[in-house]
Structure formats: structure tokens, C-alpha cells
N, C-alpha and C positions, 0 to 999 in steps of 0.2 A: 816156641809158639809162633805160628805163621800169622802175618798181618792179614786182616780181612780185606777183601776188595771193596770198592765203592758200592757195588751191588750188595755184597754181604752186610755192609754197614747200613744200607737202606733197609735190608730185611730186618735188622735189629730195630730200627725205627718203626717199621710196620708191625712189629710184635709189641710195640708200646714202650720201648725203652730208648731214652735219649743217649746216644753214644758219647762217651767222655774219654779224654785222654788225661793221664796223670803222669807228671814228671817226677822221676826219682833220680836225683843228682848225687853221684858218689864221688868222694874225694878221700883218699887214704883210709879206706874201710869205714868211712863215716858217711851219713846220709843227711841231706839238707831238709830241715823242717822249717816251716814258715808259720808265723803267728798272725792271726787276724783278730784284732781286739773286739770288733763288733760281734763276733761269734764266740769269743773267748776260747779259741781253738788253735792248736798246733796241727798242721796238716802239710800235705804235699801240694804244689801248684797243680791246677787242673782246669779244664775247660771243655766245652762242647766241640764235637766234630761237626762242622757245618755241612749242609747238603752239598752233594757232589764233590766233597773234599776227601782226599785219602788221609790215612792216619799219619803219615809222615808230614804232610803239609799242615795238618791240624796241630801236630806236636810243635813244630817250629813256630807257627803263628801264635798259638796259645802261650807258649813259654816266653816268647818275646813280649806279648801283652802283659802277662802276669809278673815277669821278673825284670823286664826292661831289655832294650836292645844290647846294652853293654854286656850284661851277663850272658845273654843268648849267643853272643859271638865267642864266648869263652869256653864253651863245652864241646866235647868231641861230637862230631856229627854222625859218627857210627853209633846209632841208637839201637837198643834191643827191646823189643816187646817181650816181656817175660811173665806177665800175669794178667788175668782177666776175671772179672766177677761182676755180678749185678746186684742191685738193691731195688727191691720193690717197696714203694712207699705205702704207708698206711692208707686205707681206703679214703679217709677224709682229705688226704693230700694228693691223691691221684687226679690227674687232669688239671692241676693248678697252674701249669705253665703250658704255653703253646708248643706243639710238636707237629711238624709237617714232614712228610716223606719227600723224596727227591722229585716226585711228580707234582708236589705242591698240595697234596691232600692233607687235611687235618687228621691227626692220629690221636687217639685217647692215650695220654701218657701215664703209664703205670709206675715207671721208675727210671733208673739209669743203669747203663751197662758201662763199666769202667775198664779201660785198657791201660795197664801200667807199663811205662816205658822208662828204661834207665839210660843214663848217659854219664860218662866219666868227665870230670872237670879238674883242671889243674889249679883253678882259682877257687879260693875258699872265702872270698869276700864278695858280698852282694851289697850294692848301693841301695839300701832299703827305700830311699825316697824315689827311686826309679821303678819300684815294684808296686803291686797292689796290696802289700802286706805291711805290718807294723814292726815286725822283728823277724830274725832268723837265727838259726843255730845249726851247727853240724853235730850230729850225735852218733853214738855207737848203736849197734843193734839193741842192746839192753836198754839204753836210754830212750830209743825210739819206741820200743815196746811199752815202756813206762808212760811215755806221753800218750800213746794210743789207748792205754788203759783208762785214761781220764776222759776220753771222748764219750759223750752222753748218747749220741745217736748210735743205736746198736748196729745198723747196717754199715755205716761209715767206719765204725770201730772194727768190725769183722773184716772188711776188705783191706783196711790198712795193715792190720796184724797179718793177714794172709799174704800181702805183698812183702812185708818185712821177712816173714818166714820163708817165702820163696827166694828172696835175695840171699838168705842164709843158706838155703838148700843148694843153690847153684854156685855158692862160693864167692859171691860178690860183696857180702856184708858179714 
């Protein structure tokens, strides 16, 4: 999958979708899942792509913010964009957050467009106090699919299962 340009990312915004990057960290055929107590959810680290920011810049910035600088220094910088999908929010949730395009115009936000990026790491320890999460674990494909099966938001569940299946398909998990 080819990384979109800054212009293409802005076109996604103009269509009403906030572009997001999602980090999938692999270590010995296991993938990193993180737990957020306030949402009672196991998930991958993720965050928005800022205006006029390319996907690689967003990935390194967001993963440093989400997981801490120490972990961010530990993974391979040869990253792979391997999957993309979008989630359209229910009508009552649309436009509940601010979205602006690169020209600064307000955009009606319909949902989010997710770009899944994987990186290999030789480190399997994460200092959780340096992260925005409450716990972490490295899991097999089967364990990851079981965690995803417990996700209540249908869109998030669908895209996370899709990403895990794509990692299996390309032989990384």
C-alpha cells in the first residue's frame, strides 16, 4: 500500500474523515496491544495526522506521545503502511469534534480514516508509566482476534480485525 501524499490526506479531510495513524508493533510473531482503563478497551496506539503533516511524521510523533520516547527509540524505523479502512460515525456523533482542512476551513466530520502502520521491535518491554495507557501485552494472532471480539464499537472492531487478518495474509503475524 502506497503512503498518501499530504494533498491526498487533505482530500480525506475534505471528504469529512479525520485521518488517523495506528501503530502495530511486532516482536517474534506477536503484536502489542495496550489497555485503556477508562474505555475498558484493548487496542493499538493511534492518533490523528495533523494538518500539513505526512504520514511518517505523524507516525513517529504520535507513537512517541502515546508510548513514550524510550519505546519510540526502540523500534525499527523502516515502517510499513499495510492496511487502511474508515469508520463512519452514527449520525448523532457526526461533527462532534472539530475538523479543519489544510486551508483552515471547517469541515463537517463524518468519521475517521485509519492507516495501519507496522514496525518491528526487538524490545518487548514498555514502561507503561511513560505511555498514555494502563497496561500492555504481546499477543499472538489468535489472542489478538479474541481481544478484538470483545470490542463493543462495531467500526473499531471491524477495522482492528481487518488489520490483524492483513498482517496474517502478508506473513507478519
